[in-house]
C-alpha positions as CSV (number, residue, x, y, z in Angstrom):
1,X,-7.8,-37.0,-19.0
2,X,-5.4,-37.4,-15.8
3,X,-2.0,-37.1,-17.0
4,X,-3.1,-33.3,-18.2
5,X,-4.8,-33.3,-13.9
6,X,-1.7,-34.0,-12.8
7,X,0.9,-31.8,-15.2
8,X,-1.8,-29.1,-14.1
9,X,-1.8,-29.8,-10.3
10,X,2.5,-30.2,-10.8
11,X,2.3,-26.8,-11.9
12,X,4.0,-24.3,-10.6
13,X,2.6,-21.8,-7.9
14,X,5.5,-19.3,-8.4
15,X,4.2,-17.9,-11.7
16,X,0.8,-17.1,-10.8
17,X,1.2,-15.6,-7.4
18,X,4.1,-13.6,-9.3
19,X,1.1,-12.2,-11.9
20,X,-1.2,-11.4,-9.1
21,X,1.4,-9.4,-6.8
22,X,2.2,-8.0,-9.9
23,X,-1.8,-7.0,-10.5
24,X,-2.3,-5.3,-6.9
25,X,-1.2,-0.8,-6.0
26,X,0.0,-2.0,-3.3
27,X,3.2,-3.0,-5.1
28,X,4.4,-0.5,-7.2
29,X,4.1,1.7,-4.4
30,X,6.5,-0.7,-2.2
31,X,8.8,0.0,-5.0
32,X,8.9,3.3,-5.3
33,X,9.5,3.8,-1.6
34,X,12.3,0.8,-2.3
35,X,14.0,3.2,-4.3
36,X,13.0,6.3,-2.7
37,X,15.4,4.5,0.1
38,X,18.3,3.5,-2.4
39,X,18.3,6.6,-3.2
40,X,18.7,8.1,0.0
41,X,20.9,5.4,2.0
42,X,24.1,6.3,-1.3
43,X,23.6,9.7,-1.2
44,X,23.9,10.0,2.4
45,X,25.5,8.0,5.2
46,X,23.7,9.1,7.9
47,X,20.2,7.7,6.2
48,X,19.7,4.0,6.5
49,X,20.6,3.6,10.3
50,X,18.7,2.0,12.8
51,X,18.6,5.4,14.8
52,X,17.6,7.7,11.8
53,X,15.2,5.0,10.4
54,X,13.5,4.7,13.8
55,X,13.1,8.5,13.6
56,X,11.6,8.4,10.5
57,X,9.0,5.4,11.9
58,X,8.4,7.7,14.7
59,X,7.2,10.9,12.9
60,X,5.6,9.0,9.9
61,X,3.5,7.1,12.1
62,X,1.5,10.3,12.8
63,X,-0.2,10.6,9.7
64,X,-0.1,6.8,9.2
65,X,-2.2,6.8,12.6
66,X,-4.9,9.6,10.5
67,X,-4.3,7.4,7.5
68,X,-6.4,4.6,8.6
69,X,-9.1,6.8,9.3
70,X,-10.0,9.0,6.5
71,X,-9.1,6.0,4.0
72,X,-12.4,4.1,6.1
73,X,-14.6,7.8,5.1
74,X,-13.5,7.9,1.8
75,X,-13.8,3.6,1.3
76,X,-17.2,4.2,2.5
77,X,-17.8,7.3,-0.2
78,X,-16.9,10.4,1.4
79,X,-13.9,12.9,1.9
80,X,-12.4,14.1,5.6
81,X,-10.4,16.7,5.4
82,X,-10.6,18.5,8.4
83,X,-8.1,16.2,9.9
84,X,-4.5,18.3,10.5
85,X,-7.2,21.0,12.0
86,X,-8.5,18.6,14.2
87,X,-5.3,17.2,15.3
88,X,-4.0,21.0,16.5
89,X,-7.5,21.6,18.2
90,X,-7.4,18.5,20.8
91,X,-4.3,19.3,22.4
92,X,-5.6,21.9,23.3
93,X,-7.7,21.1,25.6
94,X,-4.9,18.2,26.6
95,X,-2.4,20.4,28.1
96,X,-4.9,22.6,29.0
97,X,-6.5,20.0,31.4
98,X,-3.1,18.5,31.8
99,X,-1.0,22.0,33.1
100,X,-4.5,22.5,35.5
101,X,-5.1,19.2,36.6
102,X,-1.5,17.6,36.5
103,X,-3.7,14.4,35.1
104,X,-2.6,12.7,32.1
105,X,-5.3,10.6,32.2
106,X,-8.0,13.6,32.2
107,X,-6.5,15.9,29.4
108,X,-6.4,12.4,27.4
109,X,-10.5,12.0,27.9
110,X,-10.2,16.1,27.1
111,X,-9.0,15.6,23.7
112,X,-10.5,12.2,23.1
113,X,-14.3,14.3,24.5
114,X,-13.5,17.2,21.5
115,X,-12.9,14.3,18.6
116,X,-15.5,12.5,19.2
117,X,-17.8,15.9,19.4
118,X,-15.9,16.8,15.6
119,X,-17.0,13.6,14.1
120,X,-20.2,13.6,14.9
121,X,-21.0,16.4,13.4
122,X,-19.0,16.5,10.4
123,X,-20.9,12.7,9.9
124,X,-24.6,14.5,11.9
125,X,-23.8,17.0,8.9
126,X,-22.7,15.0,5.6
127,X,-24.1,11.4,7.2
128,X,-28.1,12.4,7.7
129,X,-28.7,15.7,6.8
130,X,-26.7,15.0,3.2
131,X,-24.5,18.1,3.4
132,X,-21.4,17.0,0.9
133,X,-19.0,15.3,2.8
134,X,-16.1,17.5,1.9
135,X,-18.5,21.3,2.1
136,X,-18.5,19.9,5.6
137,X,-15.4,18.6,6.2
138,X,-13.8,21.7,4.5
139,X,-15.6,23.8,7.5
140,X,-14.3,22.7,10.0
141,X,-11.3,22.4,8.9
142,X,-11.2,26.5,8.3
143,X,-13.4,27.1,12.0
144,X,-10.7,24.6,14.2
145,X,-8.0,26.5,12.9
146,X,-9.1,29.3,13.3
147,X,-10.3,29.1,16.8
148,X,-6.8,27.6,17.3
149,X,-5.3,30.5,16.1
150,X,-7.8,32.3,18.3
151,X,-7.3,30.7,20.7
152,X,-3.4,30.6,20.8
153,X,-3.0,33.9,20.0
154,X,-0.8,31.8,17.4
155,X,2.0,31.0,20.2
156,X,2.5,27.5,21.9
157,X,0.5,26.3,24.9
158,X,4.0,24.4,26.3
159,X,3.1,21.7,28.9
160,X,4.4,22.7,32.1
161,X,3.8,20.1,34.8
162,X,5.7,17.8,32.0
163,X,4.9,14.3,33.0
164,X,7.1,11.4,32.7
165,X,4.1,9.3,31.0
166,X,3.0,12.3,28.8
167,X,6.5,12.4,27.7
168,X,7.1,8.7,27.4
169,X,3.7,8.0,25.0
170,X,5.2,10.0,22.2
171,X,9.2,9.7,22.8
172,X,10.0,6.7,24.3
173,X,11.3,3.4,22.3
174,X,10.4,-0.2,23.0
175,X,13.3,-2.1,23.6
176,X,15.1,1.2,23.6
177,X,14.3,0.9,20.1
178,X,10.9,1.3,18.1
179,X,9.4,4.2,19.1
180,X,5.7,3.7,20.4
181,X,3.6,6.1,18.4
182,X,5.5,2.9,15.1
183,X,3.9,0.8,18.0
184,X,0.4,1.9,18.4
185,X,0.3,2.6,15.1
186,X,1.1,-0.9,13.5
187,X,-1.9,-1.8,15.9
188,X,-4.1,0.2,14.8
189,X,-3.1,-0.9,11.7
190,X,-3.5,-4.2,11.8
191,X,-6.7,-3.7,14.1
192,X,-8.9,-2.0,11.2
193,X,-7.2,-4.1,8.4
194,X,-8.4,-6.9,10.1
195,X,-12.1,-5.3,10.8
196,X,-11.9,-4.0,6.9
197,X,-12.0,-7.9,5.5
198,X,-13.0,-10.3,8.3
199,X,-15.9,-8.6,10.0
200,X,-19.5,-6.9,8.6
201,X,-19.1,-3.6,9.7
202,X,-16.4,-3.6,7.0
203,X,-17.7,-5.1,4.4
204,X,-20.8,-2.6,5.1
205,X,-18.1,-0.2,4.3
206,X,-16.8,-1.6,1.3
207,X,-20.8,-2.1,0.1
208,X,-21.5,1.1,1.0
209,X,-19.1,3.1,-0.7
210,X,-19.4,0.9,-3.9
211,X,-23.0,1.6,-3.9
212,X,-24.9,3.1,-1.8
213,X,-28.6,1.6,-3.1
214,X,-27.9,-1.5,-3.6
215,X,-26.2,-1.4,0.6
216,X,-29.8,0.1,1.7
217,X,-32.3,-2.6,-0.9
218,X,-29.6,-5.6,0.9
219,X,-30.4,-4.6,4.2
220,X,-27.5,-2.3,5.1
221,X,-28.1,1.7,7.6
222,X,-26.2,4.2,4.8
223,X,-26.5,7.0,7.0
224,X,-24.7,5.4,9.8
225,X,-22.0,3.4,8.0
226,X,-20.8,6.6,6.8
227,X,-21.5,8.1,10.6
228,X,-19.3,5.7,11.6
229,X,-16.7,6.4,9.5
230,X,-16.6,10.4,10.5
231,X,-16.3,9.2,14.5
232,X,-13.6,6.6,13.8
233,X,-11.5,9.5,11.2
234,X,-12.7,12.0,14.1
235,X,-11.1,9.8,17.1
236,X,-7.9,8.0,14.8
237,X,-6.7,12.3,14.1
238,X,-7.5,12.7,17.9
239,X,-5.2,10.0,18.6
240,X,-2.5,11.2,16.4
241,X,-2.7,14.2,17.4
242,X,-2.5,13.2,21.7
243,X,0.8,12.2,19.8
244,X,2.0,14.7,18.1
245,X,2.0,17.5,21.8
246,X,3.8,14.6,23.4
247,X,6.6,14.9,20.8
248,X,6.4,18.9,21.1
249,X,5.3,18.6,23.9
250,X,3.4,21.9,23.6
251,X,0.0,22.5,21.9
252,X,1.2,24.1,18.3
253,X,-1.4,26.3,16.1
254,X,0.5,25.3,13.1
255,X,0.6,21.5,14.1
256,X,-1.2,18.9,11.6
257,X,-0.6,21.4,8.6
258,X,-0.8,19.8,5.7
259,X,-2.4,15.5,7.0
260,X,-4.8,16.3,4.7
């Protein structure tokens, strides 16, 4: 018996770790990503360069930020397809307020206020009134996109004051290499990964999404958890919209198309 125990303890952990990783869905996504990178690296001489990779990273950061919020809504058992239209809509108060006040901070406050309102509306209708979240957010998608088209006349609203702080937010680079949107995306991704895995609210989100009735019997406020999830989704989409408006230097009516 002692020999078998020592043999077990001495067995390498490598194969067990490999089997554990192989069972995770993320591994297949990572392998697919590496295959795509390898293919385009051979297909184009300019793909696997620092300049191109950092540009791609900066562009991918925007849907990543919005995707974190959507993931929280999905984990809680609901759906949010309105984020693309919200990305376009929040650029209007952002640019308009900045043009009128020459204040980047006030523009951001206006954008966040609109995002908060949309999150509250989506969350209240879906979580407290019990309307199907797909129907709610699909309606929000069309209302916001239609409002943007009407307000802008399908023409871009340019950033007339051209504040350096606003430009640098979406176009600047940390250490002249990593785009600021990518830095923000990574920080938010790590923060919410920690929230979901190690904080009580994260466990509540998983419990509510897994079985709302069991979560309710366990003492969780199911409606409140889903309501907060919609607010988080809207605010993260707002951040993505602010960064996109900074990169474009304007409020564009077709911004955010396909985000959902």
